[in-house]
C-alpha positions as CSV (number, residue, x, y, z in Angstrom):
1,M,0.0,-0.1,0.2
2,Y,1.3,3.4,-0.9
3,R,0.7,6.1,1.7
4,I,0.0,9.6,0.3
5,S,0.5,12.9,2.4
6,W,-1.0,16.3,1.9
7,R,0.8,19.4,3.0
8,P,0.1,22.9,2.0
9,V,2.1,24.6,-0.7
10,V,3.4,28.0,0.6
11,Y,4.5,30.5,-2.2
12,R,6.5,33.6,-1.5
13,L,4.8,36.5,-3.3
14,Q,7.5,38.6,-5.3
15,S,7.2,42.2,-6.3
16,S,5.9,41.4,-9.7
17,G,2.5,41.5,-8.5
18,P,-0.4,39.4,-7.2
19,E,-1.9,38.2,-10.7
20,R,1.3,36.5,-11.6
21,A,1.6,35.1,-7.9
22,L,-1.8,33.6,-8.1
23,A,-1.0,32.0,-11.6
24,R,1.9,30.3,-10.6
25,A,0.2,28.8,-7.3
26,R,-2.9,27.7,-9.6
27,S,-0.5,26.0,-12.0
28,A,1.5,24.1,-9.0
29,G,-1.9,22.8,-7.6
30,Q,-3.1,21.4,-11.0
31,A,0.3,19.6,-11.4
32,A,0.1,18.1,-7.9
33,M,-3.6,16.8,-8.3
34,G,-2.6,15.4,-11.8
35,L,0.5,13.7,-10.0
36,V,-2.2,12.1,-7.3
37,I,-4.6,11.0,-10.1
38,G,-1.9,9.2,-11.8
39,I,-0.9,7.2,-8.7
40,I,-4.3,6.1,-7.9
41,L,-4.6,4.9,-11.5
42,L,-1.6,3.1,-11.3
43,L,-2.5,1.4,-8.1
44,S,-5.9,0.7,-9.4
45,L,-4.3,-0.9,-12.5
46,S,-1.9,-2.9,-10.4
47,A,-4.5,-4.5,-8.2
48,G,-6.8,-5.4,-10.9
49,T,-3.7,-7.0,-12.7
50,L,-3.0,-8.9,-9.3
51,A,-6.6,-9.9,-8.9
52,A,-6.9,-11.0,-12.3
53,T,-3.9,-13.2,-11.9
54,V,-5.1,-14.9,-8.5
55,M,-8.3,-15.7,-10.1
56,Q,-6.6,-17.1,-13.0
57,H,-4.5,-19.5,-11.1
58,D,-6.7,-20.2,-8.4
59,P,-8.0,-23.5,-9.9
60,L,-4.4,-24.8,-10.3
61,V,-3.5,-24.0,-6.8
62,S,-6.6,-25.6,-5.4
63,S,-6.4,-28.8,-7.9
64,D,-2.6,-29.0,-6.3
65,V,-3.7,-28.7,-2.9
66,V,-6.6,-31.2,-3.1
67,Q,-4.1,-33.8,-4.7
68,H,-1.8,-33.4,-1.8
69,L,-4.6,-34.0,0.5
70,A,-5.8,-37.4,-1.2
71,Y,-2.1,-38.3,-1.0
72,R,-2.4,-37.7,2.6
73,A,-5.5,-39.6,3.0
74,L,-3.9,-42.4,1.1
75,Q,-1.1,-42.4,3.3
76,S,-3.6,-42.5,6.4
77,G,-5.2,-45.6,4.7
78,I,-2.0,-47.5,4.2
79,D,-0.6,-46.5,7.9
80,T,-3.9,-47.8,9.5
81,Y,-4.0,-50.9,7.6
82,L,-0.3,-51.8,8.9
83,A,-1.1,-50.8,12.2
84,A,-4.2,-53.1,12.3
85,A,-2.2,-55.9,10.8
86,N,0.3,-55.8,13.7
87,N,-2.5,-55.6,16.1
88,N,-4.1,-58.6,14.6
89,P,-1.9,-60.3,12.2
90,N,-4.8,-61.9,10.9
91,I,-6.3,-59.0,9.2
92,V,-4.6,-59.9,5.8
93,N,-6.6,-62.9,5.9
94,C,-9.9,-61.1,6.1
95,N,-12.1,-60.1,3.5
96,S,-15.6,-58.7,2.8
97,S,-17.2,-62.4,2.7
98,D,-16.4,-63.3,6.4
99,T,-16.5,-60.0,8.5
100,S,-19.2,-60.1,11.3
101,S,-19.3,-58.6,14.9
102,S,-19.0,-61.8,16.1
103,S,-16.2,-63.2,14.2
104,L,-13.2,-64.1,16.0
105,T,-10.7,-64.0,13.6
106,C,-12.2,-60.9,11.5
107,P,-14.4,-58.9,13.7
108,S,-16.2,-56.2,12.1
109,S,-15.2,-53.6,14.6
110,Q,-11.6,-54.0,13.2
111,L,-12.4,-53.8,9.5
112,V,-14.7,-50.4,9.2
113,P,-12.6,-49.4,6.3
114,L,-12.9,-52.6,4.1
115,N,-14.6,-51.7,0.9
116,S,-16.0,-48.8,2.7
117,W,-14.9,-45.0,2.8
118,T,-13.7,-44.0,6.3
119,T,-13.1,-40.3,7.0
120,V,-9.6,-39.1,7.8
121,Q,-9.7,-38.2,11.8
122,G,-10.1,-34.4,12.0
123,S,-10.4,-33.6,8.4
124,S,-14.3,-33.3,8.4
125,A,-13.8,-29.8,10.1
126,N,-11.6,-28.8,7.1
127,P,-12.8,-27.0,3.9
128,V,-11.4,-30.3,2.1
129,T,-12.5,-33.6,3.6
130,E,-10.3,-36.7,3.4
131,Y,-11.0,-40.3,3.3
132,Y,-9.5,-43.6,2.8
133,M,-10.7,-47.2,2.0
134,W,-9.0,-50.7,2.3
135,T,-10.0,-53.4,-0.2
136,N,-9.8,-57.2,-0.2
137,P,-6.2,-58.3,0.2
138,A,-4.6,-61.0,-2.0
139,L,-2.1,-63.9,-0.9
140,C,0.7,-63.8,-3.2
141,F,2.9,-67.2,-3.5
142,N,5.0,-66.0,-6.2
143,T,6.2,-62.7,-7.6
144,A,3.6,-62.2,-10.3
145,C,0.9,-63.1,-7.5
146,S,-0.5,-65.6,-10.2
147,S,-2.6,-68.6,-9.6
148,I,-1.3,-71.6,-7.9
149,S,-2.6,-75.3,-8.0
150,S,-2.9,-75.4,-4.0
151,T,-2.1,-73.5,-1.1
152,A,-0.8,-76.7,0.7
153,G,2.7,-76.1,2.0
154,Q,3.1,-72.9,-0.1
155,T,5.3,-70.1,1.2
156,L,3.9,-66.7,1.3
157,D,5.8,-64.0,-0.8
158,Y,3.9,-61.1,0.3
159,V,0.1,-59.7,0.7
160,K,-0.8,-57.4,-1.8
161,E,-3.4,-54.9,-0.7
162,L,-4.9,-52.0,-2.8
163,V,-5.6,-48.7,-0.6
164,Y,-7.7,-45.9,-1.8
165,G,-7.0,-42.1,-0.7
166,A,-9.9,-39.4,-1.5
167,A,-10.0,-35.5,-1.0
168,Q,-13.5,-33.7,-1.5
169,S,-13.8,-30.1,-2.0
170,G,-17.4,-29.3,-2.7
171,L,-18.6,-31.4,-5.3
172,N,-15.1,-32.1,-6.7
173,I,-13.4,-35.5,-5.6
174,T,-9.7,-36.3,-6.0
175,Y,-8.5,-39.9,-5.8
176,Q,-5.2,-41.7,-5.3
177,S,-4.6,-45.4,-4.9
178,S,-1.7,-47.4,-4.0
179,Y,-0.7,-51.3,-4.1
180,V,0.8,-52.1,-0.7
181,Y,3.1,-54.9,-0.5
182,L,3.4,-56.4,3.0
183,V,5.6,-59.0,4.0
184,P,5.5,-61.2,7.2
185,E,8.2,-60.3,9.9
186,N,7.0,-62.4,13.3
187,G,10.4,-64.5,13.8
188,F,8.4,-67.2,15.8
189,L,5.5,-68.0,13.5
190,T,7.6,-67.6,10.2
191,H,9.9,-70.5,11.4
192,I,9.6,-74.1,12.1
193,W,12.3,-73.8,14.8
194,W,13.3,-70.8,16.6
195,S,15.7,-70.9,19.7
196,N,17.4,-68.7,22.0
197,Y,19.9,-71.4,23.3
198,E,20.6,-74.6,21.9
199,S,21.5,-76.2,25.3
200,T,19.5,-77.8,28.1
201,V,17.8,-75.7,30.7
202,P,20.4,-74.8,33.3
203,A,20.3,-76.5,36.7
204,T,18.6,-74.3,39.4
205,G,20.6,-71.3,40.3
206,D,23.2,-71.8,37.5
207,T,21.6,-69.8,34.8
208,S,24.6,-66.9,34.8
209,T,27.0,-69.9,34.1
210,C,25.0,-70.9,30.6
211,T,25.9,-69.0,27.6
212,Y,26.0,-69.0,23.8
213,D,28.6,-71.5,22.4
214,W,29.9,-68.9,20.3
215,N,30.2,-66.5,23.2
216,N,32.1,-69.1,24.9
217,N,34.9,-69.4,22.7
218,Y,33.4,-72.6,21.3
219,A,34.1,-74.5,24.5
220,G,30.5,-75.6,25.3
221,P,27.5,-73.8,26.6
222,D,28.8,-74.1,30.4
223,T,31.1,-71.0,31.3
224,Q,32.3,-72.9,34.5
225,N,33.1,-76.3,32.7
226,P,35.1,-75.4,29.2
227,G,35.0,-78.5,26.8
228,N,32.4,-80.3,28.6
229,F,29.2,-80.3,26.1
230,N,27.6,-82.6,28.4
231,S,27.6,-80.3,31.4
232,S,25.3,-81.1,34.1
233,N,24.5,-77.3,34.3
234,C,23.8,-76.7,30.5
235,A,24.6,-79.5,27.9
236,A,24.8,-79.0,24.4
237,V,21.8,-80.4,22.4
238,Y,22.1,-81.9,18.9
239,F,20.2,-82.4,15.8
240,G,21.1,-86.3,15.1
241,P,20.4,-89.0,12.9
242,G,16.8,-89.5,11.8
243,D,15.9,-85.8,12.4
244,T,14.1,-84.2,9.7
245,L,12.8,-80.3,9.8
246,Y,10.9,-78.9,7.0
247,G,11.1,-75.0,7.1
248,P,13.1,-71.9,8.1
249,V,15.3,-72.6,11.1
250,Y,16.7,-69.7,13.4
251,S,18.9,-70.0,16.4
252,N,20.5,-67.1,18.5
253,D,23.1,-69.7,19.3
254,S,25.6,-72.1,17.7
255,I,23.6,-75.1,16.0
256,Y,24.9,-78.3,17.1
257,V,24.8,-81.5,14.4
258,A,26.0,-84.9,14.3
259,N,25.4,-87.8,11.9
260,D,23.7,-85.9,9.2
261,P,20.1,-84.6,10.3
262,N,18.4,-83.0,7.4
263,F,16.9,-79.5,7.1
264,G,14.3,-80.0,4.5
265,S,14.5,-82.3,1.6
266,S,16.6,-81.9,-1.8
267,A,13.6,-80.8,-3.6
268,D,12.7,-78.2,-0.9
269,P,16.0,-77.5,1.1
270,G,15.3,-75.3,4.3
271,V,17.0,-72.2,5.3
272,V,18.9,-72.0,8.4
273,T,19.9,-68.7,10.1
274,T,21.9,-68.0,13.2
275,H,23.4,-65.4,15.3
276,D,26.6,-67.1,15.6
277,P,29.1,-64.6,14.3
278,N,31.3,-67.2,12.6
279,C,29.6,-70.5,12.2
280,L,26.4,-71.9,10.6
281,F,26.6,-75.5,12.2
282,V,29.1,-76.7,14.7
283,S,29.8,-80.7,15.6
284,P,32.2,-80.9,18.6
285,L,31.7,-84.7,18.7
286,D,33.3,-85.0,15.3
287,G,36.1,-82.3,15.8
288,H,34.3,-79.4,14.0
289,G,33.4,-77.1,16.8
290,T,35.6,-74.2,16.4
291,P,35.4,-71.3,13.7
292,S,38.3,-72.6,11.7
293,T,36.6,-76.0,11.4
294,C,33.0,-75.3,11.6
295,A,32.7,-75.0,7.8
296,Q,33.6,-78.7,7.7
297,A,30.4,-79.2,9.9
298,N,28.4,-77.7,7.2
299,S,29.5,-80.4,4.5
300,S,30.2,-83.3,6.6
301,D,27.7,-83.4,9.5
302,V,24.6,-82.2,8.0
303,G,22.4,-83.8,5.4
304,T,20.5,-81.3,3.4
305,Y,19.7,-77.8,4.0
306,N,19.7,-74.6,1.6
307,T,23.3,-73.8,1.2
308,T,22.6,-70.9,-0.8
309,N,20.3,-68.9,1.5
310,S,21.6,-70.0,4.6
311,S,23.7,-67.4,6.8
312,Y,25.2,-66.8,10.1
313,N,25.7,-63.7,12.0
314,A,22.2,-62.7,11.8
315,K,20.7,-60.1,14.0
316,L,20.0,-61.2,17.7
317,E,16.3,-61.6,18.2
318,P,15.0,-61.0,21.8
319,L,12.5,-63.4,23.5
320,P,9.6,-62.2,25.6
321,T,10.0,-63.5,29.3
322,T,6.2,-63.5,30.4
323,D,2.9,-64.4,29.2
324,T,1.1,-62.8,31.8
325,S,-0.7,-60.0,29.2
326,L,-2.7,-63.1,27.8
327,E,-4.2,-63.4,31.3
328,S,-5.8,-60.1,31.1
329,I,-6.9,-60.8,27.3
330,A,-8.3,-64.1,28.8
331,A,-10.3,-62.5,31.5
332,E,-12.1,-60.1,29.1
333,N,-13.7,-62.7,26.9
334,G,-11.9,-65.9,27.1
335,C,-11.4,-68.2,30.2
336,V,-9.0,-68.1,33.1
337,Y,-8.6,-71.2,35.2
338,S,-6.7,-71.6,38.4
339,G,-4.1,-74.5,39.4
340,P,-3.6,-77.6,37.3
341,T,-6.3,-78.0,34.7
342,T,-7.1,-80.8,31.9
343,I,-8.3,-79.7,28.6
344,T,-9.4,-82.2,26.0
345,L,-10.5,-80.5,22.7
346,H,-13.2,-81.9,20.5
347,N,-16.0,-80.6,18.2
348,S,-19.7,-81.2,17.4
349,G,-20.2,-80.1,14.0
350,S,-18.0,-77.0,13.3
351,T,-18.2,-75.8,17.0
352,E,-15.0,-76.5,19.0
353,Y,-15.6,-77.6,22.5
354,M,-13.3,-78.2,25.5
355,T,-13.7,-80.8,28.3
356,V,-12.3,-79.2,31.2
357,N,-11.6,-80.2,34.8
358,S,-10.0,-77.4,37.2
359,P,-10.5,-78.4,40.6
360,N,-8.9,-75.2,42.1
361,T,-11.0,-72.8,39.7
362,P,-13.9,-71.3,42.2
363,Y,-17.5,-70.5,41.2
364,T,-20.4,-68.8,42.7
365,T,-23.5,-70.5,43.9
366,N,-26.4,-68.9,46.0
367,S,-24.7,-70.4,49.1
368,G,-21.3,-68.6,48.5
369,T,-17.8,-69.7,46.8
370,Q,-17.5,-73.2,45.8
371,Y,-14.8,-75.2,44.0
372,N,-15.4,-77.5,41.2
373,Q,-16.1,-80.8,42.7
374,T,-19.9,-80.7,41.8
375,S,-22.1,-78.6,39.5
376,G,-21.9,-74.9,39.6
377,S,-23.0,-71.8,37.6
378,N,-21.2,-68.5,37.1
379,Q,-17.3,-68.8,36.6
380,D,-15.6,-66.4,39.2
381,L,-12.7,-65.7,37.4
382,N,-14.4,-64.8,34.0
383,T,-16.6,-62.0,34.8
384,G,-19.8,-61.8,32.5
385,N,-19.2,-65.1,30.9
386,N,-21.9,-66.9,32.6
387,N,-21.3,-70.6,32.7
388,E,-19.2,-70.5,29.3
389,C,-16.0,-71.4,31.4
390,Y,-17.3,-73.5,34.0
391,A,-14.5,-76.2,34.8
392,G,-15.9,-78.7,37.2
393,G,-16.2,-82.5,36.9
394,N,-15.1,-82.7,33.3
395,S,-17.5,-80.0,32.0
396,N,-18.0,-79.5,28.3
397,V,-17.7,-75.8,27.5
398,P,-17.3,-74.2,24.0
399,V,-14.1,-72.7,22.9
400,P,-14.2,-68.9,24.5
401,A,-15.3,-65.9,22.3
402,N,-11.8,-64.4,21.8
403,G,-9.7,-67.9,21.6
404,V,-7.4,-67.4,24.6
405,V,-7.5,-69.8,27.5
406,Y,-5.1,-68.8,30.3
407,V,-4.1,-71.2,33.3
408,E,-2.7,-69.2,36.5
409,N,-1.1,-70.5,39.4
410,T,-3.5,-70.5,42.3
411,P,-3.7,-67.3,44.1
412,S,-3.3,-67.5,47.7
413,S,-6.9,-66.2,48.0
414,Q,-8.0,-69.4,46.7
415,T,-7.7,-73.0,47.9
416,C,-5.5,-75.6,46.5
417,Q,-7.4,-78.7,46.5
418,S,-5.6,-81.9,47.5
419,Y,-4.6,-83.8,44.5
420,A,-5.5,-81.5,42.1
421,N,-2.7,-82.0,40.2
422,P,-3.0,-85.2,38.0
423,F,0.5,-86.2,38.5
424,D,-0.2,-86.6,42.2
425,G,-1.3,-90.4,42.0
426,Q,-4.6,-91.7,41.8
427,S,-7.0,-90.6,44.3
428,G,-4.3,-89.6,46.4
429,S,-2.9,-93.4,46.9
430,G,0.3,-92.5,45.7
431,N,0.1,-95.2,43.0
432,Y,1.6,-94.2,39.5
433,S,2.7,-90.7,41.0
434,Q,4.9,-88.7,38.6
435,L,5.9,-86.1,41.0
436,G,9.7,-85.6,40.4
437,M,9.4,-87.2,37.1
438,Y,8.4,-84.3,34.9
439,Y,9.7,-80.8,34.0
440,G,8.6,-77.6,35.6
441,Q,7.5,-79.0,38.9
442,T,7.2,-76.4,41.7
443,S,7.3,-76.8,45.3
444,S,3.6,-76.7,45.2
445,P,2.5,-78.9,42.7
446,D,-1.3,-79.0,43.3
447,C,-1.1,-75.3,43.1
448,E,0.9,-74.5,39.9
449,G,-0.7,-73.1,36.6
450,D,-0.1,-76.2,34.3
451,A,-2.7,-77.2,31.4
452,F,-2.9,-81.0,30.4
453,V,-3.8,-80.9,26.9
454,Q,-4.9,-83.2,23.8
455,G,-7.5,-83.7,21.3
456,T,-9.0,-82.3,18.0
457,V,-8.7,-78.7,17.2
458,T,-11.8,-77.1,15.0
459,G,-11.1,-73.5,14.6
460,D,-8.5,-71.4,16.3
461,L,-7.4,-71.1,20.2
462,T,-4.4,-70.3,22.2
463,I,-3.7,-71.8,25.4
464,S,-1.4,-70.3,27.9
465,T,-0.1,-71.0,31.2
466,Q,1.8,-69.3,34.2
467,N,3.9,-72.8,34.5
468,D,3.9,-76.1,32.2
469,I,1.8,-77.2,29.4
470,I,2.0,-81.3,29.1
471,V,0.8,-82.8,26.1
472,D,-0.5,-86.3,27.2
473,G,-2.0,-87.2,23.8
474,N,-2.3,-86.6,20.2
475,I,-3.4,-83.0,19.2
476,T,-4.4,-82.9,15.5
477,Y,-6.3,-80.2,13.3
478,Q,-9.7,-81.6,11.7
479,D,-10.7,-79.1,9.4
480,C,-7.7,-79.5,7.1
481,G,-9.3,-81.5,4.3
482,S,-9.4,-85.5,4.0
483,S,-5.9,-85.7,2.8
484,F,-4.2,-83.7,5.6
485,N,-2.0,-85.9,7.8
486,S,0.6,-83.7,9.1
487,T,3.3,-84.7,6.7
488,F,5.2,-82.6,4.2
489,S,3.4,-84.1,1.2
490,N,0.0,-83.6,2.7
491,Q,-0.1,-80.3,4.4
492,C,-3.3,-78.5,5.5
493,V,-4.8,-76.5,2.7
494,Y,-5.8,-72.8,3.2
495,N,-9.4,-71.9,3.7
496,S,-10.0,-68.4,2.2
497,T,-13.7,-68.1,3.1
498,G,-13.7,-69.4,6.4
499,T,-11.8,-70.3,9.6
500,N,-8.5,-72.3,9.6
501,D,-7.4,-74.5,12.2
502,A,-4.8,-73.2,14.2
503,L,-3.5,-73.6,18.1
504,G,-1.4,-71.9,20.2
505,L,0.5,-73.5,23.3
506,I,2.5,-70.8,25.3
507,A,3.8,-71.7,28.3
508,F,6.0,-69.5,30.9
509,A,8.1,-72.6,31.8
510,Y,8.0,-75.8,29.6
511,V,5.8,-77.2,26.9
512,E,6.4,-80.9,27.4
513,V,5.6,-84.5,25.8
514,N,4.4,-86.7,28.7
515,R,6.2,-89.9,29.1
516,P,5.0,-91.6,32.2
517,L,7.2,-94.0,34.2
518,Y,6.3,-96.8,36.5
519,Y,9.7,-97.2,38.5
520,N,12.4,-97.3,35.6
521,Y,10.1,-98.5,32.6
522,V,7.6,-96.6,30.4
523,M,4.1,-97.2,31.5
524,T,1.6,-98.8,29.1
525,T,0.4,-97.7,25.8
526,C,-2.9,-95.4,26.1
527,G,-5.7,-97.7,25.1
528,Q,-3.9,-100.9,25.7
529,P,-5.1,-103.7,28.3
530,G,-4.2,-102.4,31.5
531,A,-3.3,-99.0,30.7
532,Q,-4.1,-96.2,33.1
533,P,-6.0,-93.0,32.1
534,A,-3.8,-90.0,31.0
535,P,-1.4,-88.8,32.1
536,Y,-0.5,-92.3,33.5
537,C,-0.5,-93.9,30.2
538,D,2.0,-93.5,27.4
539,P,0.8,-91.4,24.4
540,S,2.9,-92.8,21.7
541,G,3.4,-96.6,22.5
542,G,6.1,-96.7,20.0
543,S,4.1,-95.5,17.1
544,G,4.8,-92.0,17.6
545,L,2.8,-88.8,18.5
546,T,1.5,-85.8,16.4
547,I,1.1,-82.1,17.7
548,D,-0.4,-79.8,15.2
549,A,0.2,-76.5,17.2
550,A,2.5,-73.5,17.3
551,I,4.6,-74.0,20.5
552,L,6.2,-71.2,22.4
553,A,8.1,-72.1,25.7
554,L,9.3,-68.4,27.3
555,N,11.6,-69.4,30.0
556,D,12.7,-73.1,29.4
557,G,11.7,-74.9,26.4
558,F,9.9,-77.9,24.5
559,G,11.0,-81.4,25.2
560,V,9.9,-84.9,26.4
561,N,10.1,-85.6,30.1
562,N,12.0,-89.0,30.9
563,Y,13.4,-89.1,27.4
564,T,16.7,-91.2,28.5
565,V,14.6,-94.0,30.1
566,S,15.3,-97.1,27.6
567,G,13.9,-100.1,29.5
568,N,10.6,-101.5,29.4
569,G,10.9,-104.2,32.2
570,S,8.3,-106.9,31.5
571,N,5.7,-104.7,30.3
572,P,4.9,-105.6,26.6
573,Y,3.4,-102.3,26.0
574,G,5.9,-100.1,27.5
575,Y,8.4,-98.8,24.9
576,A,12.0,-97.9,25.0
577,T,11.8,-95.9,21.7
578,E,8.8,-93.9,21.0
579,G,9.0,-93.6,17.3
580,T,8.5,-90.1,15.6
581,L,7.5,-86.9,17.2
582,D,5.7,-85.3,14.5
583,V,5.2,-81.6,15.0
584,Y,3.1,-79.6,12.4
585,G,3.4,-76.0,13.2
586,S,6.4,-74.0,14.8
587,I,8.5,-74.5,17.8
588,S,10.0,-71.6,19.7
589,Q,11.8,-71.6,22.9
590,D,14.4,-70.3,25.1
591,Y,16.5,-73.3,25.9
592,R,16.3,-76.5,24.5
593,P,15.2,-79.9,26.3
594,A,15.9,-82.9,24.6
595,V,13.1,-85.4,23.0
596,G,15.6,-88.5,23.0
597,T,19.1,-89.6,22.7
598,F,20.8,-91.8,20.0
599,S,23.6,-94.0,19.6
600,G,25.4,-93.9,16.3
601,N,22.7,-93.5,13.6
602,S,20.1,-95.0,15.9
603,V,17.4,-93.6,18.3
604,A,18.3,-95.3,21.6
605,S,15.5,-93.7,23.6
606,G,12.7,-91.5,23.6
607,Y,11.6,-90.0,20.2
608,S,13.2,-89.0,16.9
609,K,12.1,-85.6,15.4
610,Y,10.0,-85.0,12.2
611,Y,9.0,-81.2,12.2
612,I,7.1,-79.4,9.6
613,W,6.4,-75.8,9.5
614,D,2.8,-74.9,8.8
615,S,3.3,-71.9,6.4
616,R,-0.4,-70.9,7.0
617,L,1.3,-69.3,10.2
618,E,2.6,-66.5,8.2
619,Y,-0.9,-65.1,7.6
620,V,-3.4,-67.3,9.5
621,N,-4.5,-66.1,12.9
622,V,-3.4,-67.9,16.2
623,P,-5.2,-65.8,18.7
624,D,-3.1,-63.0,20.5
625,Y,0.1,-64.9,19.9
626,L,3.2,-63.4,21.4
627,D,6.2,-62.3,19.1
628,P,10.0,-61.5,19.6
629,G,9.8,-57.9,19.9
630,T,9.6,-57.1,16.3
631,P,6.8,-56.1,14.0
632,R,4.5,-59.0,12.9
633,W,4.3,-57.2,9.3
634,S,6.3,-54.7,7.3
635,I,5.6,-53.0,4.0
636,A,8.2,-54.0,1.6
637,S,7.0,-51.5,-1.2
638,T,4.1,-49.4,-2.4
639,A,3.2,-48.1,-6.0
640,V,1.3,-44.6,-5.8
641,N,-1.2,-43.9,-8.6
642,Q,-2.3,-40.2,-8.8
643,G,-5.6,-38.9,-10.0
644,V,-7.2,-42.3,-10.6
645,N,-10.9,-42.7,-11.1
646,C,-12.6,-44.5,-8.5
647,I,-16.3,-44.1,-9.4
648,G,-17.6,-47.2,-11.3
649,T,-14.6,-49.1,-10.8
650,A,-14.7,-52.8,-9.7
651,L,-13.1,-53.4,-6.1
652,P,-10.9,-56.6,-5.8
653,G,-13.2,-59.6,-5.1
654,V,-12.3,-62.4,-2.5
655,W,-9.1,-64.0,-3.3
656,T,-9.0,-67.6,-4.1
657,Y,-5.6,-69.5,-5.0
658,S,-6.7,-70.0,-8.5
659,D,-7.1,-66.3,-9.3
660,N,-4.5,-63.9,-10.7
661,Y,-4.9,-61.1,-8.7
662,G,-5.6,-58.0,-10.7
663,S,-8.8,-59.3,-12.8
664,Y,-10.7,-58.6,-9.7
665,P,-13.2,-61.8,-10.0
666,N,-16.4,-62.0,-7.9
667,S,-16.5,-58.1,-7.3
668,P,-18.5,-57.4,-4.3
669,G,-19.6,-53.8,-5.5
670,N,-18.1,-50.6,-7.2
671,C,-15.7,-47.9,-5.9
672,V,-18.5,-45.2,-5.5
673,A,-17.9,-41.9,-4.2
674,P,-17.6,-41.1,-0.6
């Protein structure tokens, strides 16, 4: 703005006369007025030109701003999808055909933006409103995300998710979209084998004497006894003859091998990764246990593995030390039990049930607090669940709504029933007592939070404990198809339109396979003449045992109790060797209890291993499963399309393995305006 100042013009009259002076004054005033008019005219013309310029460029500026806001909305959609997937890893397994308020795996409350426009928080108060929308994801098992013949045993490459962003100014809407490529990052469920230490659980009070073999100059895991790989404090545990693992393997420790264990097959070799800074495998039994000789272990002491992609010196992955967070989740809409609890899984049609007996778990009747020796009504530990978690007298209850069961140590405010622990002996007689013969026993065995588990899984469930989980019978998946039998060639087929069987077993201490003894021989096989009921019968009987589950032992490990016993006395149904321990899922642990012993190329006692990774665990939900402190999903890449037209465009339909993603089959609707 120009400031114009007026001040009087003073003329000094000369002796030439008043007429001449007046003429001069008139002439000067006219000149000043002309100058003012000129300046005003110049300002007017400049302002008009400026206004015209602004008016001329305003649509361009407005369009640029709206495009920017549409991109910002798109980024909000991408960020919220990633956050939702890390909160509930099963989100990538959810589509528009299987969402409902009662859905356990795909609750509608977590999928509001799926095929529906959602307003970016706070933007509705602005002149330009921003929106985002997720669409149905696709599971890609190859780079091109093309069709495959079957999902059984397939390894996921990435998840392809189309996200839209939109910004609306008046009646004008600008769209942007992006293909987001997500890859699984969960270290537990993405491996058949994950271990912190490759040694036995330290003796009580000796934890500080145990370390990684590579951190002890390859002198064994016991820092107090260099060179003693069979230390009573913490002994090295080997992969040995007859052992087969299909799937990725990871360890923070050195991996001990002897007599050619196989990691995969020649057609599908497994990737082995270790945090050991120098070695992939070590074999002290064969003199290949130092950085200078461990390369010979790779070639001489291991059968099959992926020599191209296996590596050492990987980043250390931390292990959670507690599962108490699951107790809070179970208390909300799951089931909490107190003290030793037996759980047998079975189904009626498509509904999964549990037969539960938990003597220490209280319930409430009109006469006050009782314990589960007789019938009862409301479960005290599960407020609002009514009779759904009742645990008395082998009650038959449905699997809880949120799929989480937690067994806690019996609190001091509750009563520990005598002989509540099934290992106490039959009816308190002391006959067949297993006290002192299993892992994880505390000083109060009738109070400890143990779960004894077996049965058939239909759906998804996590069982977590404050102490041990004891497997005392086969645990098998039902809804995996008629050809499924937990072997590499007959793995479970993914169900893209319904639930997928998945069981999580998470213990604070041990997850252990039961091998009960009578004196110094293995007890009679379950179901044979003279056999006692579980847990006093041998679940294998020489024919092996199947466990379909994701196993996690936070402070101890996964093993077989009494695995060293090789005698069967005169019992024709007690076996020195148990056959193959068939695990279909994943095994993650702090330390490594053994499952058997070997002599030369043969198993001498206990089990040999046949572990198969359930590759569905990359994307199929295991309710509230824990992770090793890393995000469960990460974004590998994004590809943004600016200025796309969303109106009238078909959204991606529900993915099936026989489709090529991009053709958008079975479209659920159109991408209408917000």
